[in-house]
N, C-alpha and C positions, 0 to 999 in steps of 0.2 A: 505494500499498500504506499503510495507518494505521500511522504511529508515534509513541507516545504520551509525552509528559513525565510520569513519574511518580515516587513515591518509596515505597517500603515503610519504615515506622516501628514501634517497640516490637519488634524482631524479639530473641529466635524466638519467646515465648512467648505474645504477646499482639499479633501484627501485624497492621498496619493499613495497606492498598492506597490511596495517594491517587493518583487520575489527573487529572491537568490539561488538561480537554479544549477544544479550540481550532476550536468548530465541527466536532467530530468525532463518532464513535458509538462505544459499546463493549457487547458483550454480557457478562451477568452472570447469576449464578444467584440466583434469587429467593429474597428473604430476605436478602440479602449486603449491600445498601445501608445504611450506617451513618449518612451525612448526604450533602446535595449542594447546591449552589447554586441559587439559584432559578431561573436562566437555563438548567438542565438539565430536558429533558422525559423522562418515561418511558412507554415502550409494552411492553405484556405481551403476548406472543403465543407460539404454538406454532413451533418453527422445526423445519424438515424435515418437516413435516406429520404429520398423526395417527398413522402409525405408525411417526414418528421418536421421537414423543412419549412413546408406548406403549413402545417399546425404551428409553428413557432412564429410564421408570417402571420396567423391570424392572431396569435397572442399579443402580437406586436414588436416582436422580436425579429432580427435579421434573419435572412434564410441561410447564412453560412456563418461558422465558428471560425476561429484561428486557433491553430495550434502551434503552439511556441515550444520548441526544444533545443537544448545545449546548455551550455554552462557560462553563467553571468548574469548580470544584473537586469530585469525586466520590469517597466514600471507603466502601471495601468492605472487608468482613472474612468469615472462614468463621463457620460455627455452633459452632466446638468451639474449645479453646485449641491454639496451635498457631502453624505458620510460614506465610508466603507467599514464593513465587519465582518469577521471570519467566524465561520461556521464548519465544526467538526460534523460532518454529517455521518449517521449511522443507520438511518432508514430512511423515510421519504420526507420531503419538504416542497411546499407548494409556496410560488412566489408570483405577485404581481409583474404587469409589463414591464421592462426596464429596468427591473431590481437585479437581474442577473448581471455579474461582471466576470467571474471566471471561476473554475471548479479544476479538479483532478481528473485525469484522463479514464479514471475509475467509475466516475460517477456518469450513471446513465443522465441523458435530457431529454425528457419527453413533455407530453401535454396532458392536462386533466380536463374533461369536458366538464363545463360547467353546468350547476343546477338553474332554476330560475332565480333563486336568491343571489346568486353571482352575478346573472346579466342585469337583472334590475338594481344591483346594489353597486355597479359600477367595475366588477371586477372583469366581467367581459365574458364572452362565450368559453375560452379555455385558459387555463393555468397553466405557468410551466411547471413540469413537473420533476423533480430530481430525487432520485434514488441510488442507493448504493452506500459504499461508505468510501470516504475522502474529504478534502477539503472544499468547501464552498465561501465563494466571497461574494456577499451581496451591496448592493450600495441603494441610498436613499435619497430623497430631497430633505435637505436639513440634516439634523444628527438623526440616528437610528440607535432606538433602545430595543433591549430584548425583554420580555415580559414571561415569566414561567409563571404557568397556572399548574397548582397540585389540588384536584378536585373541587376546581373554584369557578367563578364566572368573570367577565368582565366584557365591557361594551367600548367598541372603537369605533372610530368615526370611519366611514368607508375610503375616503381620501387618503386616510393616515395608515392605510395597512399595507404592508410590505409583503408579508408570507406568514406561514404558520406550519407546524410539523403534523403529519398525520395522526389521526385518533382523536382530535380535538372537534367536538360539534359546534354548528354554529348555525345562527339563523339570521335573517334580515328583519331589521325592525325600524319604525318610525320613533323619531323624538317627541313625546307628547301628541298634541294634536295638531290641527291646522292651524290654529294662532301662534302655536309655540315653533313649528316648523319655519313660519315668516318671519317671526320677530326675532327669534333665537339664533339664527344663522346657521342651525344646524337641520339634519335633513334626516338621511337615512343612516343607521348603524347597524354592526354586526356584534350580536353576542355570543360570545365564545364560552363553551362549557366543558369542563374536563381537566385532563393533565396533559402539558404539552408545553410548546414555545410559541410566543408571537412575537413577531417584528413589526415595530411602528417606524414611521419618519414623523419628524416633529413639523414638518409643513407639507400642506397639501399644494399638489402642483395644480389643480385645478381652480383653487380657490385663487393661488396666486397669478394664474392668468386671468383670471376675470378682474382681479386687482388691478392689474397692468393695462387690461384693456380700456377701462375708465379713463386712464390719462390720456391712451393712445387715439381712443375717439375723441377725446376733448381738445387733442392738439389739430385734428382733422375739421374740426368745425370752422 
């Protein structure tokens, strides 16, 4: 099983992942490479076959993934402002679109068909499914926090959810009634129950886009 020597710098707003490869390989999202040593080779291919690639495209990920191999330093970063976290995978993890940054070659990358609660809650028709044992690196908009549940419950805003481990039960709910939804600024939330880990981001990308659009529209008047 691949174990990396790595460090994450400039947390949490402008995080940069540095992996020190020692005749090792790592899979990463295309466009995430910031720089690399001359002794590292890169191979771009479709992992999981054509169907797997098409499903990743539906999730919002790229059709292709990069495989880096060799000895030297590889620096990776997401394409938006935010954090990076490491997770030692030993089962199954589901992540939102755009949250995957890199993983060990042993980790299988697939998709999970979402139910109605996922679709109407904003998670989409598919989630990225990471299976097996190995290292996984996730990215987030804003800082990234890991919440551990032990036969407990928690409510998470749909726009702040990054991912969660298999085995957790979840359901989509509204916050209060119509009045609360309109005036509180809150809408749909996920209620998680059971034992497992949930990854959340401290900023909501959709709400940030709406915040910026007010100023952009104002300047165009």
